[in-house]
C-alpha positions, -999 to +999 in steps of 0.1 A: +000+000+000+028+024+008+043+017-026+010+026-042+008+060-024+045+067-031+039+061-068+007+082-068+026+111-051+055+108-075+032+108-105+013+138-092+046+157-087+058+148-122+025+157-138+022+190-118+057+201-127+052+193-163+020+213-166+022+249-174-008+272-165-029+282-195-021+316-207-058+327-207-067+312-173-061+335-143-052+319-110-081+339-094-107+324-117-134+305-099-127+273-120-089+275-119-083+247-095-108+224-112-094+231-147-058+226-135-067+193-116-084+178-147-055+189-168-030+173-143-050+141-145-049+142-183-087+144-186-087+177-204-060+196-223-057+231-236-053+243-272-020+240-291-013+277-285-012+272-247-047+287-241-077+269-224-105+290-240-129+283-212-156+304-226-158+285-259-183+256-262-169+221-261-174+201-293-188+166-293-153+153-302-137+170-272-165+157-250-159+121-263-121+124-257-126+137-221-152+110-213-129+082-227-101+096-205-124+096-175-133+059-182-097+050-187-087+066-154-116+048-136-105+015-151-069+022-141-080+030-106-101-002-105-071-022-115-048-006-089-073-010-061-083-045-072-118-036-082-132-053-113-138-028-141-175-020-142-180-025-104-176+011-094-190+021-060-227+031-060-220+067-053-197+070-083-222+052-105-249+076-093-227+106-100-220+093-135-257+088-141-264+123-130-236+136-153-250+116-182-284+131-176-270+166-174-250+162-206-281+148-224-302+178-212-275+202-223-273+186-257-311+188-261-311+224-251-284+233-276-302+213-303-335+231-295-318+265-296-303+256-330-337+246-343-352+278-330-324+298-346-330+281-380-367+287-378-362+324-370-337+327-399-363+311-422-389+336-410-364+365-417-357+352-452-394+350-459-401+386-449-409+407-480-406+442-464-372+457-458-379+479-428-395+467-396-431+477-397-458+457-379-486+473-399-470+461-432-457+428-417-475+415-386-451+386-383-422+411-377-433+418-341-435+381-333-401+375-349-386+404-329-399+389-297-386+354-305-352+369-314-351+387-280-360+355-262-335+334-281-308+360-273-316+356-236-315+318-239-281+319-256-267+342-230-279+320-202-261+290-217-228+308-211 
């Protein structure tokens, strides 16, 4: 057991010393410790230019890579502790289920926003009047309200 902890501490020191802070991530940022810890564990990585770009959305590819790294880390931990892969403790399985549900809801919200955006673009393209006049084009007021709502939804996703 002592050998395991020694190896873990040594690995942490090597990983920590090898990781440079991201140039666009301030040490006072509320997510700094989380980002750096996930980076140290090899779950996430920054961009080739040394930035993290934390305000940019994560692609499905990036999500897949991070999830695979999490699973690999969990499997490695299971092998080190003698647990059989797939027999994670109940609390971890519950947290993973919660995370899966959250990711699914987020993807559905993004898809719905994209569909709303496409529908609104279609309405805009179908407008025949150049200036905004509700008397000439009654759909313009509805369109303006939907655009305002969508703008608020997009801002709340950040």
